[in-house]
N, C-alpha and C positions, 0 to 999 in steps of 0.2 A: 648213538655213543660215540661209536667210536671215529663217527666223521667228525665230528666238533672238536674230538681231543686232539685231532689230525690237524684241524683245522685254527684251534689255539697255540698247537706246536709252532706250526707255519707263521702265526701273527708273532710269536715271541722270538724267534730266529733270523726273520724279516726286521725283527726292532734291534734285538743284536747285531745282528750283520749293515745295517745302518749307521748305527748310534755309538758301537763299540769298535768292531772289525773293519770297517770303511774310515772310520779318522786316520788306525794306527797305519792302514795299508796307503793311505793318504801319504803320510810320514811318510812310509819307509820308502816308496814307489817312488817319490822325489828324491830322495837322503840320501838313498844306497845306490850312490853314483861315485866309481872309484875315484876320479878325478876330486871330487868332494869330499869326501872320505881322508885321501890323502893328505887335504888341502886342510883339512882339521886336525890330524892327524902331525902336519908338518909347521903349523901354526901354533909356534910360545903361546902366546896366551889360550889358545884355547886350550892345549895341553896342560896348562899350567891349571885351568879352572877343574878339569877332571882329574887331577890328583887331588886338587883341594876340596872337591866334592866325595871325591874317597877315603881321602883322611879324613873329611868329616864324621862319614859313615862308619869308617871302621874304629875312629874314637868314642862316637856315641855309642855304637853299641856295644862296645865294651863295659862303658859305662853302667849301661843299662843293666847287663848281663850283673856287675860288682852290686848293683842295688836291688834289682828281680830277683835272684836267685837266694840269697837270706832272708830273705822277709818272705819267700814263699814257700821256703822249709819252714821258719816257725811257726806259720799259718797254719800249714800243714801235721805238724805234728807235736803242739802245745794248745792246752784250751788254757784261757788265763783270762781273766779279769778284759771286762773292754774289747775282745775279738771282735764281738759280733757289728762295730763298727770297722772295722781294722777296713774289708774291701771298699766300703761308701769312703774313709778317708785316703786309701791308697788312689782313686778316681780324682782327686783333687787334681793333680795337674791335667786333667784333660778337658776342665770347664776352661781354658782358656788358648784360641791357637797361640803357640809356641811366639810367631811375630806379632802378638797384642802383648803378651810377657814380656818381650824386650824391650815394649818401651817401661816397663816399671824395673826391668832388669838394668836400663840404662842409669835409672835413679841410683842404684845401689853400686854400680860401678862405675861410673864416670870419673873423669878426673876429682870432680869436687862432687865426689858421691859418699855416701854413707860407707862405704868401705877405706874410701882414701880419709875421710875426715877420720874416722879411727884410726890409722897408720898414722896421721902427723899428733892426734893427739899420743900417742905412744911415743913419738922422736922418729920416726921412722922416713923415708923420702913416698913421694905419690907413688903409684906404678900406673900405668898405661893398659887398664884390662881391656879397652876397648879401639884399640892400636895395636898395628904388628901382629904374634902372636898372641901377643894376651885378647885379641879379636877372634879368635881362630877357636882357643880355649873359652870362652867366652858363649859362641856360638854350640859348640860341640855341648857343652856344660845344660843350657838352655833346653837344647833338645831332649839332650838326654830324661831331664826332669820332667818334660811332657810325654815321651813316649812310654818310660817305664813301666806303665801302669799293664801296657798290652802284654807284655812277657809276663811281668808279674800273674795279669788273670790267664795270660792261657797255663803259667803252670802250676796254677792251683786248683786249676779245673781239673790238669792229666794228674797231680798226686792224688786227686780225690777219684781217679779211677787204676790207679796200682792195684793188683791183690792185694793187701798185709799180711796174707798167708807165704809168698815169695819172699817178704825180707823176716820173718820169722823164724824161717826154715832154716836160712843162711844163717841168721844167729843162733840157733838150735845147732849147727854144726859148725859152731865156732869162727865163723865171719865176725871179725869188727867192723866199727863202723864206718870206716874206711872204704874195706873192700866189699862194703854192701853197696855204698853210696856208687862205685863206680864199675861194681859187676851186675845188682840189682837197678837199682834208684835211678842211674843216669839214663845207663839203655831204654828204660822205660817209659823216661821222659822226653828220648827226643823228638817224638810227634808235638809236644807243645811248644819242644825248646823250635823246633823248624817253625812250628806256626807264628810264635811270637817274634823270635829274632828275624825271621827273613823281612816279615814286615818293617821294624823297624829299621833291618841294615837298607832294604829301600826305600825307602819313607825319606831318612835323613841323607839318605846320595841323590835324592831329589827335592828334596824341601827348599821354598822358595822364597815365601814369607821372613823367616828369618835375617838369612844372610844380608837381602835388602834391607831391614829395619837396620841392621847394624853398619850396611855399609860396607857388605865385603863383596865388592862386583868381579874379584876372579874367581866365579865358582859357575859352573856351567848353567843348571838355573838361571841364576840370573845375566849371563848371557845371553840365553835363550831370549829372554824378555830383554833384554835391550835390544834384540836383531827383529823384534816384529814389523818394526817401523820399518826395515827394507823387504818385506815377505814378499813384495811382489817383483819387484827388481834384484833380490840376493838370497840365492836357493841356498848358502851356506847356514842359514838356521835351520833349515829341514834335515841336513847332513850332522849336523851336534846335535840335534833331537833323535836323529835314528841312533846314533854311538850312542847315547844314555840309553835309549831305549835296549839295546843290546847289551851294552853293558849290566844293565841295572837285571835282563832276565839269566845273563851267563851267573849272577852271583846268585841268583834262587833258585838256578838250574841246579848250581855247586852246593848250596845246601841242600838242595833235597836228595844232590846226587850221596854226599855224603850220610845222610841221616836217613836213606831211605830203606834202610834193613829192618826200621823200628816200627814199618808201617803197618797198625793192626796189634800189637803185641799190648798195648798198655791198656788194658780189659780191668774190670773191678770184677774180684771172685765175689761168691756170697756170704762174705764174712766184712762185718764193715768194720776195721779196724778205727777205735777210740784213741783219739791225743791223750797225750799224757797232760794229766791234772796238773795244775801248777799252782801254787794255794802260798797266800802269806807273802813276804817279801818276797820268794822267786815269782808269785805271778805278775810280777811288774820287770820283771828282768827283760822280757822280749821287747817293752816301751823304751829299753835304751836303744834299742837300734829303732824299731819306726817312728819314735815320735820326732828326732832329728831328719831320718830321709823326709817324713811328711811336713816338719817345718822350711827344712830347705827348700823343698817342692814347690812350698808355698811362698816363697818370698817373692815371686813376679808378682803375685796376688795381690800379697798384703801391701810391696810395693805400687801396683798400678794404684789399689783402692789409696794408700796415702795421695800420691800426685794429685787424684781427683780431686780431692775432699782442699788440697794447698791452693797459696795460691805462689810461693815462693818456697823452694827446696832447693837449698844449694851453697854446699860446704857444710851442711849443720846431718847430725844423725836423724832427727825430726824436719816438720816442717816448721815455717817457724809463722806463717798465717794458714787458718782457717777458714775452709770457703766452700758455701754454695756457689759460684758463679761460674765452675764449670762445670755443671749441669745446667745451669740455665743457658750459657753461652752453647749447649751442645742441642737443649729443645729448640734454641733458636735458628741455630746453622741452617744455613741451607740444606749442606748434603744428608742430615742426619735423618730428620724424618722420613724424609721422600725414602731414605736407602734401607728404613727400619719396615714402610711400604713394599717396596723392591724386594727385598726380603723374605717379606712371608710372602707375596706370589708367587716370588722362583722356588720357594721351598715345600710349599704346599703341592702344587704340580710337581713337583719328586718324589712328592712323598709318597701322592699318591698311585704316580709311575712305578716307583721304585716298587713299591705294597704286590701293584698289580700283578710287573713281571719279576718278583718275589714268588709270590703265593703260586704265580703258574710253572714255573720253572721245579717247584717245590714239589708240586702236585704230580707233573710228569715225570718225576725221577723217585718219587714215595710209594705213589698209588698206582698208575697210571701205567707206571713200565714201559713205555716205548723206545726201541731198541736205540734210538740215538742219545737218550737220556741223560748218562756221565757226558757227552760232549756239552749240553746244555747247562749239566750242571759245573761242569770246568768255566766257560764260559762266563757264566753270573760271579764265577770267582777272580774271574782273569781282573778284574780293575782293580785289587789288592795287591795281585805283581806288577802290574802296567803302571809305569807313575803317570799322575794325574797329569803333570806339565806335558806329557805326550800327547796324552788322549786330546787335553785344551787345545794344542799347540794343534793338533787334526782337524779338531771344526774349523780353526781358520784358515789350514790348506782346504780345506773342503770348500767356503766360502769362492776360494781364489781358485779352484778347480776346477768345479762344476757348478753351473750357471744354476741350475734348478735348488741347490742349496745356496748360492749369494742371494737367492733371493726369499728365503727362509731363516738362514741364520747368518746375514750382513750383519756383524757385530755395533757396526756403523748408526742401525736403527735398533728398534727398541727390544735385546736382546733376550727377551720373555720367554720365547721357546727355546732357543740356544741355551741359555743358562739351564731354567728349569731340568731339559733333556740331561744336559752335562752332569748335573747335582745327581738328579736320578742315577745312570750309569756308574755313575760312582761313589753310592750307596747304598746299590743295590744287591753286594756280597751281605751286607750287616744285615737285610731283612731275610734274603735265602737265608744263610744259614742258622737263624733266629726261627723260620717258619719251618726247616725242616727238622730241626731241632721237634719241635713242635708236634711235627705229623712222626717222624721217628718214638714218640714216646705216646702216641694218640693210639690205643689197640683198634684194630681194623676192623675186628670182628664186630661193635658196633657198628659201623659203618654197611657191615656185610647184611648186619641185623634189619636195619631200619629197612635196604633195600628190599631184603626178603618181605617184611611186613607190605611191602608197596609202594614207595617211596621211589622217590626217581630220581637221578645223579644228582642234578640242580639243589632240590630240596633235601636232599640228604647231606650235601655238600653245605646248604644254608644253615639244617637246625640240627647236623650232629658235629660235621667235621671242624667249623669254623669258630662255635660255641666253645670247644674242646683246645682251639687253639689261639682263644680269643686275646690271652697274655700275650703270645710271642708276635700276636702279630703287632698288639700294640707295644712291645716293648722294641720290634725291628720299624714300625711306623715312628717311635723316638729317637732312636738314632738315624735315620733319616732324613727327617724335619731338621734335627737339632746341630747334624751335622754340615748340613746343606747349610743351613743360616749363617755359619761360619766357616762355610768354605775361603782355601786360599786361593788354591793355583788356580782355579777356571775363573774366578772372580775378578783376581789381577787383570789375565791376560784377556778374556772374552768382553768385561764388561768396559768401556773404552767412552764413551759418554757419559757427563755427571748427571742425566736426568736418568740415569737407568741404574749407576755403581748400588750395589749392596753393602751391607754393613761393613764387610772385610774391609772393599776399595774405599769403602768415606773412610773408615778409620786409618789405613796407609797414608792417604790426601792429606787428611787432618795433621798428619803428624809428619809429615813435610812442609806445615806450614810454620814459618816463624815466629819467634813469640809463644802467643799462647796455643799455639795448635796441638803440640803434647798433649797439653794439661787436658783442652777439650777431646782427644782423641782418648785419654784414659779413661775422663767420664762415661763415655760410651763405651769402651771397655769393661766398663763397672755394670751397665748394665747386660752386656753380652754376657759376661760372668755370672750372673747371675740366673740368664735365663738356661745356658745350656747345664749350673749347675742344678736347677731343680729337676731336668729330665734326667740327669743319668743318674739322681738320686732315685726319682721314679722307677728307672730301668734298674739300678738297684735293689732295691726292695721286691721287685717284680723276679726277680734272675734268681740272685745270691750270689753264690759263686758259681755258678754258672755261666753267667756273664762271660766269662773267658771265651766260649763258644763261639761269641756274633765276632772276635778277631783272629778266625782262623781261615788259614787257606786252604 
């Protein structure tokens, strides 16, 4: 049995090396050239792109904290009517990639959009929300409204792990609310802040789709995308990706260094702290915060739906003409149906690969306890800390640098295996964390008892372990499949022929067609929104407040 464990460990190590470490190495080996790095930092356009990307990340993360912290504390501290659906409502922004939501936001913030129509009716001048500085703040807002659930769910999970006896003891010796918050609650929340905040910071720093959709080209991810056409003759994009990787890694290490002293401190005691009961009118006070945030976060989705059902929406509060024509156009468009079928193929293979890899790593770490298990666990979580655009760019670099990779991964051919593997690697952390949590909560004595009665390792795994963690496997599969269906960076970079476009690349191309293109893209976006909403709802029902653990580094 030990031999088979080592064989499986070798296989997963090879998988991670070839499809995670090697793409990163390919980028770094080509881009970590002093002359190229100097060129990046001496080029005003590149410097402006890096600065703008960092500004977007900083502002977006700040806005996410402003939204998520009060929501998490209200949820943890009080019991109020309607609390049961709060977690599901908080996940509303995640049912649509921000770059698709940007289609809806353009109808709200455009020169003749809803907000300017209201301003004109009040006698004010129109404001250019999508030009100049207004475009920057619009990008930050839509990204913050998409990403705040990641921090919120982590904070809710972390608050649930704090021993209430510690805060009660501080109260008994006279510590006020703010003293208890800064000396007890906040230090114990640091793991959750790190887990959610670092993901938000890196995600918004490397976000490609939203700036691209708003035409904000002076950001590093868009500059990298625009440099793909010169990849074989111009090595500067390698250097730009390397600089982005270094900066995002420094962000993560800095955050981890600041908060490292909190590791392992947030452990719940044996006493379950009951939230304060709010009844009557007071029971609806928390909703004065939850409802406006939820409505604001849902604005892109509402605008997307309204646009999809309209024929014309120009200078009015609501569309003037309603129709199903956009959905009909979407069904008959040559990009739509093939892209759905393509995404189903890519995402199904990605889900199976991520499940197999995540389960193997979780077993190695939680059950087999092999000497280097912690390294595999860290590698399995690495895609959360490494920008997706870096990994996708690395695959393109492999197809240029290595002949064997060019034969398998040539994006000009059918990118079935290329995109499937890319999606699987990007979603591996969600599967790994979900399955690891299930194994941690499953008594190992049950498996030992089965082996005592003569069951072999395979039979024990099949009859005991897998049924006990079935819910965690299901949640991991749901996340891997649904987020692969709506992956942005890999799809925009790696899918280069229309016949093989996945959903997100098809939506982007449709949105660039003058006339009815954006309306057709919105109709297509509605279908994807409904699909991901049902997936996240299922995951939320299965995991409840523990769903935040899926988004931990």
